[in-house]
C-alpha positions as CSV (number, residue, x, y, z in Angstrom):
1,X,-83.8,181.4,80.1
2,X,-83.7,182.9,83.6
3,X,-81.1,184.8,85.6
4,X,-80.5,182.2,88.1
5,X,-79.5,179.9,84.9
6,X,-76.9,182.1,84.4
7,X,-74.2,180.1,86.8
8,X,-74.1,177.3,83.8
9,X,-73.2,180.1,81.5
10,X,-69.4,180.7,80.5
11,X,-67.6,183.9,80.1
12,X,-67.7,185.3,76.5
13,X,-71.1,182.9,75.9
14,X,-74.0,184.3,74.3
15,X,-77.0,183.9,76.0
16,X,-80.4,184.0,73.9
17,X,-83.9,184.8,75.6
18,X,-82.7,185.8,79.2
19,X,-86.2,186.7,80.5
20,X,-86.7,189.6,83.8
21,X,-88.2,192.6,85.2
22,X,-86.4,195.8,84.6
23,X,-85.4,197.0,87.7
24,X,-83.7,200.3,87.4
25,X,-82.5,202.1,84.4
26,X,-79.3,204.3,84.4
27,X,-77.6,206.5,81.6
28,X,-74.0,207.6,82.3
29,X,-71.3,208.7,79.9
30,X,-73.2,207.1,76.6
31,X,-73.7,204.1,78.6
32,X,-77.1,202.7,79.4
33,X,-77.3,200.1,82.8
34,X,-80.0,198.1,83.3
35,X,-80.7,195.8,86.2
36,X,-82.5,193.0,85.5
37,X,-84.7,190.7,87.6
38,X,-86.4,187.8,88.2
39,X,-87.2,186.0,91.5
40,X,-84.6,186.6,93.9
41,X,-81.9,186.4,90.8
42,X,-80.8,190.0,89.3
43,X,-78.2,190.6,86.7
44,X,-76.4,194.3,85.0
45,X,-77.0,194.8,81.5
46,X,-74.9,197.2,79.2
47,X,-74.9,198.9,76.0
48,X,-73.2,201.5,74.0
49,X,-76.0,202.4,71.8
50,X,-79.1,203.3,74.1
51,X,-80.7,204.3,70.9
52,X,-81.1,201.1,69.9
53,X,-83.5,200.4,73.4
54,X,-86.1,203.4,73.5
55,X,-89.1,201.6,74.4
56,X,-87.6,199.8,77.9
57,X,-89.0,201.6,81.0
58,X,-88.7,199.9,84.8
59,X,-91.0,197.4,85.3
60,X,-91.0,196.3,82.1
61,X,-91.2,192.4,81.3
62,X,-88.1,192.0,78.6
63,X,-86.2,189.5,76.6
64,X,-82.8,190.2,75.7
65,X,-80.1,188.2,73.5
66,X,-76.3,189.3,74.6
67,X,-72.7,188.4,75.6
68,X,-72.0,187.5,78.9
69,X,-68.5,189.3,80.1
70,X,-66.5,190.2,83.3
71,X,-67.3,193.3,85.0
72,X,-63.9,195.7,85.6
73,X,-62.7,194.4,89.5
74,X,-63.6,198.2,90.8
75,X,-67.3,197.4,89.5
76,X,-68.3,194.1,91.1
77,X,-71.3,194.1,92.9
78,X,-70.3,191.9,95.9
79,X,-73.6,191.9,97.1
80,X,-75.2,190.3,94.4
81,X,-74.5,186.2,93.0
82,X,-74.4,187.5,89.9
83,X,-72.1,190.8,90.5
84,X,-69.0,189.6,88.9
85,X,-70.6,189.7,85.5
86,X,-72.6,191.5,83.5
87,X,-74.2,191.1,80.0
88,X,-73.9,193.2,76.7
89,X,-76.9,193.8,75.3
90,X,-77.2,193.1,71.3
91,X,-81.0,193.2,71.4
92,X,-84.4,192.7,73.2
93,X,-88.3,192.1,73.1
94,X,-90.6,194.0,75.7
95,X,-93.1,190.5,76.5
96,X,-95.0,192.8,78.9
97,X,-95.1,196.7,79.2
98,X,-95.9,198.3,82.6
99,X,-97.9,201.1,83.7
100,X,-96.0,204.2,85.7
101,X,-95.6,202.7,89.3
102,X,-98.0,203.6,91.9
103,X,-94.5,203.3,94.6
104,X,-91.1,202.2,94.2
105,X,-90.5,198.3,94.3
106,X,-87.8,198.6,97.2
107,X,-87.5,197.3,100.8
108,X,-85.8,200.6,101.6
109,X,-89.0,202.8,100.4
110,X,-91.8,203.7,102.9
111,X,-95.0,203.7,101.8
112,X,-98.7,203.8,103.4
113,X,-99.6,200.6,103.9
114,X,-103.0,201.5,102.3
115,X,-101.0,201.1,99.2
116,X,-99.5,198.2,99.6
117,X,-102.3,196.7,100.7
118,X,-103.8,197.8,97.4
119,X,-101.4,197.1,95.0
120,X,-100.4,194.0,96.8
121,X,-98.9,192.2,93.7
122,X,-96.4,194.9,93.2
123,X,-95.6,194.8,97.2
124,X,-95.3,191.3,96.8
125,X,-92.1,191.6,94.1
126,X,-89.9,193.4,96.8
127,X,-87.2,191.5,97.6
128,X,-88.1,191.0,101.6
129,X,-91.8,190.5,101.0
130,X,-90.9,187.9,98.5
131,X,-88.6,186.0,100.9
132,X,-91.3,186.4,103.8
133,X,-93.7,184.6,101.2
134,X,-91.2,182.0,100.5
135,X,-90.3,181.4,104.1
136,X,-94.3,180.5,104.5
137,X,-94.0,177.9,101.7
138,X,-91.0,176.3,103.3
139,X,-93.1,176.1,106.9
140,X,-95.6,174.2,105.2
141,X,-93.7,171.7,103.4
142,X,-91.3,171.4,107.0
143,X,-94.7,170.5,108.5
144,X,-96.0,168.2,106.3
145,X,-92.4,166.0,106.6
146,X,-92.3,166.5,109.9
147,X,-96.2,164.9,110.0
148,X,-94.9,162.0,107.4
149,X,-92.0,161.6,109.7
150,X,-94.3,161.4,112.9
151,X,-96.7,158.8,111.3
152,X,-99.7,161.6,111.4
153,X,-102.4,161.4,109.2
154,X,-103.4,164.4,106.8
155,X,-106.9,164.6,107.0
156,X,-109.1,167.6,105.7
157,X,-112.4,169.1,107.3
158,X,-115.2,171.5,106.4
159,X,-115.5,175.1,105.9
160,X,-119.3,175.5,106.1
161,X,-120.5,174.2,109.4
162,X,-122.9,174.9,112.0
163,X,-122.5,178.3,114.1
164,X,-121.3,177.0,117.5
165,X,-119.3,180.5,118.5
166,X,-116.3,179.5,120.4
167,X,-115.9,183.5,122.0
168,X,-115.8,185.4,118.6
169,X,-118.7,186.2,116.1
170,X,-118.8,183.9,113.4
171,X,-118.9,184.3,110.0
172,X,-122.2,183.1,108.2
173,X,-123.5,181.9,105.0
174,X,-126.7,182.0,104.0
175,X,-128.1,179.0,102.5
176,X,-130.0,179.4,99.0
177,X,-131.6,175.9,99.2
178,X,-132.9,176.7,102.9
179,X,-134.6,179.6,103.5
180,X,-133.6,181.7,106.8
181,X,-130.6,179.3,107.0
182,X,-127.1,179.6,107.5
183,X,-123.9,177.9,107.4
184,X,-120.9,179.6,109.1
185,X,-117.1,179.5,108.5
186,X,-114.8,177.4,111.5
187,X,-113.1,179.7,113.8
188,X,-111.3,176.2,114.3
189,X,-111.9,172.4,113.1
190,X,-111.9,171.8,117.2
191,X,-115.3,169.8,116.7
192,X,-114.5,167.7,113.9
193,X,-111.3,166.6,114.3
194,X,-112.5,165.5,117.7
195,X,-115.2,163.4,115.6
196,X,-112.0,161.8,114.0
197,X,-111.0,160.6,117.6
198,X,-114.3,158.8,118.0
199,X,-114.1,157.7,114.4
200,X,-111.4,155.5,115.7
201,X,-108.5,157.3,113.5
202,X,-104.5,156.6,114.7
203,X,-103.8,160.7,114.5
204,X,-104.9,163.8,112.7
205,X,-103.4,166.7,111.1
206,X,-104.2,169.5,108.6
207,X,-103.1,173.1,107.9
208,X,-106.3,174.6,108.5
209,X,-108.1,178.0,106.8
210,X,-109.6,179.4,110.3
211,X,-112.3,182.3,110.0
212,X,-113.1,185.1,112.8
213,X,-115.3,188.2,112.6
214,X,-113.8,189.8,115.4
215,X,-111.6,193.9,115.5
216,X,-108.4,193.2,114.0
217,X,-104.9,193.8,115.4
218,X,-101.3,193.6,114.2
219,X,-101.4,190.1,115.1
220,X,-104.8,188.8,113.9
221,X,-106.7,188.5,110.9
222,X,-110.5,188.0,109.9
223,X,-109.1,184.6,108.4
224,X,-105.9,183.0,109.1
225,X,-103.8,179.6,108.7
226,X,-103.7,177.7,111.7
227,X,-101.7,174.0,112.4
228,X,-104.3,171.6,114.2
229,X,-103.2,167.9,115.2
230,X,-105.0,165.8,117.4
231,X,-104.1,162.5,118.9
232,X,-106.5,159.8,120.6
233,X,-105.0,158.0,124.0
234,X,-103.1,160.8,124.6
235,X,-101.7,163.1,127.3
236,X,-100.3,166.5,127.3
237,X,-96.8,165.8,127.3
238,X,-97.2,163.5,124.3
239,X,-98.6,166.5,122.4
240,X,-96.1,168.5,123.6
241,X,-93.6,166.0,122.4
242,X,-94.7,166.1,118.9
243,X,-94.8,169.7,119.0
244,X,-91.5,170.3,120.5
245,X,-90.3,167.8,117.3
246,X,-92.6,169.9,114.9
247,X,-90.9,172.9,115.9
248,X,-87.4,172.4,115.9
249,X,-87.7,170.9,112.3
250,X,-89.6,173.9,110.7
251,X,-86.2,176.0,112.7
252,X,-83.8,173.7,111.5
253,X,-85.3,173.3,108.1
254,X,-86.2,177.3,107.2
255,X,-83.8,179.3,109.1
256,X,-80.8,176.4,110.0
257,X,-81.1,177.4,113.5
258,X,-80.7,174.4,115.8
259,X,-83.2,174.6,119.0
260,X,-82.9,172.6,122.0
261,X,-85.4,170.6,123.7
262,X,-87.6,169.8,126.0
263,X,-88.5,173.3,126.0
264,X,-88.8,174.6,129.9
265,X,-92.4,174.1,131.1
266,X,-94.0,176.0,133.9
267,X,-97.2,176.2,135.2
268,X,-99.6,179.3,135.0
269,X,-98.8,180.0,138.6
270,X,-95.8,180.2,138.5
271,X,-95.3,182.2,135.2
272,X,-97.6,184.8,136.7
273,X,-95.8,184.8,139.8
274,X,-91.9,185.0,138.5
275,X,-93.0,187.3,135.3
276,X,-96.3,188.8,135.7
277,X,-97.6,187.4,132.1
278,X,-98.6,184.1,130.8
279,X,-96.6,184.6,127.8
280,X,-93.2,185.6,129.1
281,X,-90.2,186.4,127.1
282,X,-87.3,184.5,128.6
283,X,-84.9,186.9,126.1
284,X,-85.3,189.2,129.0
285,X,-82.9,187.8,132.0
286,X,-85.1,188.8,134.8
287,X,-87.5,187.6,137.4
288,X,-89.8,189.2,139.6
289,X,-89.0,188.9,143.1
290,X,-91.2,188.7,146.6
291,X,-89.7,190.6,149.2
292,X,-92.5,190.5,151.3
293,X,-90.4,189.3,154.2
294,X,-88.3,192.4,154.6
295,X,-91.5,194.5,155.5
296,X,-92.8,191.8,158.2
297,X,-92.5,194.7,160.8
298,X,-92.7,197.8,158.6
299,X,-93.7,201.0,159.8
300,X,-95.1,201.9,156.1
301,X,-98.1,202.2,156.9
302,X,-100.1,201.3,153.3
303,X,-97.4,198.3,153.3
304,X,-98.3,197.1,156.6
305,X,-102.1,197.5,155.8
306,X,-101.9,195.4,152.3
307,X,-99.4,192.6,153.7
308,X,-101.7,192.1,156.8
309,X,-104.9,191.8,154.3
310,X,-102.9,188.6,152.1
311,X,-101.2,191.4,149.6
312,X,-97.3,190.8,148.9
313,X,-94.5,193.2,147.7
314,X,-93.1,192.1,144.4
315,X,-89.9,193.9,142.8
316,X,-87.9,193.5,139.9
317,X,-83.9,194.5,140.5
318,X,-81.9,196.0,138.2
319,X,-78.6,196.6,138.4
320,X,-79.0,200.0,136.3
321,X,-79.2,202.6,138.7
322,X,-82.0,205.0,137.1
323,X,-82.3,208.5,137.1
324,X,-85.2,210.2,138.4
325,X,-86.5,211.4,135.4
326,X,-86.2,207.6,134.1
327,X,-88.6,206.1,137.1
328,X,-91.1,209.1,136.8
329,X,-91.6,207.8,133.3
330,X,-92.2,204.3,134.6
331,X,-94.6,205.4,137.5
332,X,-96.6,207.0,134.5
333,X,-96.5,203.8,132.4
334,X,-97.5,201.8,135.0
335,X,-100.4,204.3,136.4
336,X,-101.9,203.9,132.7
337,X,-102.4,200.2,133.3
338,X,-104.5,200.6,136.5
339,X,-101.2,200.6,139.3
340,X,-102.0,203.3,142.0
341,X,-98.1,203.9,141.6
342,X,-94.7,202.5,141.3
343,X,-92.8,202.2,144.5
344,X,-89.0,202.6,144.2
345,X,-85.5,202.3,145.7
346,X,-82.2,203.8,144.3
347,X,-79.2,202.5,145.5
348,X,-76.0,204.2,144.9
349,X,-72.8,203.4,146.7
350,X,-75.0,201.5,149.4
351,X,-76.8,204.6,150.2
352,X,-80.9,204.4,149.8
353,X,-82.8,207.2,147.0
354,X,-86.4,207.0,147.8
355,X,-89.5,208.9,148.7
356,X,-89.7,206.2,151.7
357,X,-86.3,206.4,152.6
358,X,-86.7,207.9,156.0
359,X,-89.3,205.9,156.9
360,X,-87.2,202.5,156.1
361,X,-85.9,200.9,159.4
362,X,-82.3,200.2,159.3
363,X,-82.7,196.6,159.0
364,X,-84.7,196.9,156.2
365,X,-82.2,199.2,154.5
366,X,-79.7,196.2,154.8
367,X,-82.2,193.9,153.6
368,X,-82.6,196.3,150.5
369,X,-78.9,196.8,149.8
370,X,-78.5,193.2,149.2
371,X,-80.9,192.9,146.9
372,X,-78.9,194.7,144.7
373,X,-75.1,194.0,145.9
374,X,-75.0,198.0,147.0
375,X,-76.2,199.2,143.4
376,X,-79.1,199.5,141.4
377,X,-82.8,199.6,141.5
378,X,-85.5,198.2,143.2
379,X,-88.9,198.7,141.3
380,X,-92.1,197.3,143.4
381,X,-95.6,196.7,143.6
382,X,-97.7,195.9,146.6
383,X,-100.9,194.2,146.5
384,X,-102.5,191.0,144.8
385,X,-99.4,189.5,142.8
386,X,-101.6,188.2,140.0
387,X,-102.7,191.8,139.6
388,X,-99.7,193.8,140.7
389,X,-97.0,191.8,139.0
390,X,-98.1,192.3,135.0
391,X,-97.5,196.1,136.1
392,X,-94.1,195.0,137.2
393,X,-94.0,192.6,133.8
394,X,-95.0,195.4,131.8
395,X,-91.7,197.2,132.9
396,X,-89.6,194.6,132.2
397,X,-91.1,194.2,128.5
398,X,-90.1,198.0,128.2
399,X,-86.8,198.5,130.0
400,X,-84.8,195.5,129.8
401,X,-82.9,194.2,126.5
402,X,-83.4,190.7,124.8
403,X,-80.6,188.8,125.4
404,X,-81.1,185.8,123.0
405,X,-82.8,185.4,120.0
406,X,-85.4,182.1,120.5
407,X,-86.7,181.0,123.9
408,X,-89.7,178.6,123.9
409,X,-91.7,177.2,126.9
410,X,-94.9,175.4,127.6
411,X,-97.5,177.0,130.2
412,X,-99.6,174.5,131.8
413,X,-102.2,174.1,134.3
414,X,-104.6,177.3,133.2
415,X,-107.3,178.3,135.4
416,X,-110.6,176.7,134.0
417,X,-112.8,180.1,134.2
418,X,-111.8,183.6,134.6
419,X,-113.9,185.3,137.4
420,X,-115.6,188.7,136.7
421,X,-117.9,190.4,139.1
422,X,-117.9,186.9,140.7
423,X,-119.0,185.4,137.4
424,X,-117.9,182.2,135.6
425,X,-115.7,183.6,132.4
426,X,-114.5,180.7,129.7
427,X,-110.9,181.1,129.6
428,X,-110.6,178.3,126.7
429,X,-113.1,176.7,124.5
430,X,-115.3,174.4,126.1
431,X,-113.5,171.3,124.8
432,X,-110.9,171.6,127.6
433,X,-110.7,169.0,130.1
434,X,-110.2,170.1,134.2
435,X,-107.4,168.5,136.0
436,X,-110.1,167.0,138.4
437,X,-113.7,166.5,137.0
438,X,-115.0,166.2,140.5
439,X,-113.5,169.4,142.1
440,X,-114.7,171.1,138.6
441,X,-118.3,170.1,139.7
442,X,-118.1,171.0,143.3
443,X,-115.9,174.3,142.9
444,X,-115.4,175.8,139.6
445,X,-113.7,179.1,140.8
446,X,-110.5,177.1,141.9
447,X,-110.8,174.5,138.9
448,X,-107.5,173.8,136.4
449,X,-108.1,173.3,133.0
450,X,-105.6,170.3,131.4
451,X,-104.6,173.4,129.2
452,X,-101.4,174.2,127.6
453,X,-99.7,177.1,125.5
454,X,-96.7,177.2,123.6
455,X,-94.9,180.7,124.2
456,X,-91.9,181.7,121.6
457,X,-90.2,185.4,122.8
458,X,-93.7,186.6,124.7
459,X,-95.7,185.6,122.0
460,X,-98.6,182.8,122.5
461,X,-98.1,181.0,119.3
462,X,-101.0,178.1,120.3
463,X,-102.9,176.5,122.5
464,X,-103.7,172.9,123.4
465,X,-105.9,170.8,125.6
466,X,-106.5,167.1,126.5
467,X,-110.5,167.1,125.3
468,X,-113.2,165.9,127.4
469,X,-114.8,162.6,126.1
470,X,-117.7,162.4,128.7
471,X,-121.0,163.8,127.3
472,X,-122.1,164.4,130.5
473,X,-118.8,166.4,131.6
474,X,-119.0,168.2,128.1
475,X,-123.0,169.4,129.2
476,X,-121.5,170.4,132.5
477,X,-119.3,172.9,131.4
478,X,-121.6,174.2,128.8
479,X,-123.8,174.7,131.8
480,X,-121.0,176.5,133.7
481,X,-120.4,178.3,130.8
482,X,-123.9,180.2,131.0
483,X,-125.8,178.2,128.2
484,X,-129.4,177.2,129.2
485,X,-130.3,173.3,128.0
486,X,-132.2,174.6,125.0
487,X,-129.0,176.6,123.8
488,X,-126.4,173.2,124.9
489,X,-129.3,170.9,122.5
490,X,-129.5,173.3,119.6
491,X,-125.7,174.5,119.3
492,X,-123.6,171.4,120.5
493,X,-126.2,168.8,120.8
494,X,-125.3,166.9,118.0
495,X,-121.6,166.8,119.0
496,X,-122.7,165.9,122.5
497,X,-124.4,162.9,120.8
498,X,-121.1,161.9,119.1
499,X,-119.3,161.9,122.6
500,X,-121.7,159.2,123.6
501,X,-120.6,156.5,121.2
502,X,-117.5,154.7,123.0
503,X,-115.1,158.1,122.7
504,X,-111.4,157.7,123.3
505,X,-109.4,160.2,125.5
506,X,-107.8,162.4,123.2
507,X,-105.6,165.2,123.1
508,X,-104.1,168.2,120.6
509,X,-102.5,171.0,120.2
510,X,-103.4,174.5,117.4
511,X,-100.8,176.6,116.2
512,X,-101.4,180.1,114.9
513,X,-98.8,179.8,111.3
514,X,-99.2,183.2,110.5
515,X,-98.0,184.5,114.1
516,X,-95.5,181.8,114.1
517,X,-93.6,182.8,110.7
518,X,-94.0,186.6,112.1
519,X,-92.1,186.0,115.1
520,X,-89.4,183.6,113.2
521,X,-88.5,187.1,111.5
522,X,-89.7,189.4,114.2
523,X,-92.2,191.2,111.6
524,X,-93.7,193.8,112.7
525,X,-97.4,192.5,111.6
526,X,-98.4,189.5,111.1
527,X,-99.7,191.1,107.4
528,X,-96.2,191.2,106.5
529,X,-95.8,187.2,106.2
530,X,-99.9,186.9,104.9
531,X,-99.9,186.9,100.8
532,X,-103.1,189.1,100.6
533,X,-103.9,190.5,104.2
534,X,-106.4,192.7,105.1
535,X,-106.3,195.6,106.8
536,X,-106.5,196.0,110.7
537,X,-110.5,196.7,110.0
538,X,-110.9,193.9,107.8
539,X,-111.3,195.6,104.7
540,X,-109.3,194.4,101.1
541,X,-107.8,197.3,99.4
542,X,-106.8,195.2,97.0
543,X,-110.4,194.2,95.6
544,X,-112.4,196.8,97.3
545,X,-114.3,193.9,99.5
546,X,-116.5,193.3,101.4
547,X,-118.5,195.2,98.6
548,X,-122.3,195.3,98.3
549,X,-124.8,192.6,96.5
550,X,-127.4,193.2,93.9
551,X,-131.2,192.9,95.6
552,X,-131.9,190.2,93.0
553,X,-129.1,187.9,94.1
554,X,-129.9,188.8,97.5
555,X,-133.4,187.7,96.9
556,X,-132.4,184.3,95.9
557,X,-130.9,183.9,99.5
558,X,-134.1,185.4,101.2
559,X,-132.1,188.2,102.1
560,X,-132.7,192.1,101.4
561,X,-130.9,195.0,102.3
562,X,-132.0,196.3,105.7
563,X,-132.3,200.1,104.7
564,X,-134.9,198.6,101.8
């Protein structure tokens, strides 16, 4: 039997073959105490004849026979489900022994992450890690239940596909049967789920394994899991409603947390102007304020010149009075991002302290004092708001405390392209429909995309869009991506061909499940919610992979080591 079954056992009853791992062993006054654990349950064992159990050591898997008794009131463990009872051990059997542990299995022990990953199977015995992985299982279950209730079909897609890079490098897989030919592991099931729409399916969803050969970060892994959904004859709002229903169910099922819907919806432009980022954290109850009008006739030369050139003066207004030391630290912070420096006014008792205070007119002083009701700090930047608001956003994130636990929002209508050195760079995958196809073709620099992101606490959980269903428009987008006709035909010709057979309008979405779970529990890294993750360099210390392959095996795939 297992420890969790003890709730059905009466006091002074005998238990046989109770199985668990030895968590701790303590000798005290002639008594031997053993903490036995299994999954999330634990129970204290005790014997006054420790000499009869000399072979029991930490992390041995044992089976015991004994008697269930009540603990003395002063010894009750109120933090344990079975803290009111203990078992007097009569006999034991060792099912499996254990080597000396590379680290102690406890949540409060600091262990180098490389060691934790090398012995991940032991790390997963820690209560915190076990809880994380079981939460992951609950999220998968909740997703499937939500999709069943929404009458959305689960259909799988292949994991050996044609290489069609979508921004990151593909992991490539050599073919043994076709010399010098390669498959790729999917970065997403994007094109295949669109093919289901062409095939006439009413809906599609998948919990998909995806792969990207890119530099890892704390929120990235070379292989990851995402939830994908696609629905024909749908608009962005239809997909957002489906996703909101899904998220509400996940949080209710897995965290017993109720969420209010609909989530707020703002445009990309509004997000940048108000928050300085397209991933705003609404737990920080502060926005960027345009205070340009205060300086319409200013004598401050650099502000006057920037306003004359079309720039604005944007500020965050904080009721706290910062010290000069704190202001200097924030100044260094924004300069590290590329700012020329932080502008500031500190207001105390209706008086302004600032390097610019002597140049301010009385009218300007009065207006600045009003901004913070006579007491507080005005931190500002001057220039293009799409540039300088990012610096203010950084100050909001690093200096303003969170006010709530979970804050969702949708960010809609992104620019179709990013512009760098007068060149168009893709902002999204190339299957995203523009808001206006005619404008897209005539002036792509100003084109907007029917693209939408779901943001939680400043973290982008996922992205979606209405898709292109016109093969000519799809080819135009790839051309503006910078691909030649030959490249388009080679990489995407099969997909454009499919679009040519009566493709319905359709839209979809994808959520990074690892990132979602990590954000739900405020994990430091998505590695903490993945059973067997890689390091930041993409290495697996557990299996020592990636690893070399013998030359004779490589030759079967028409490959050889470069140094040979």
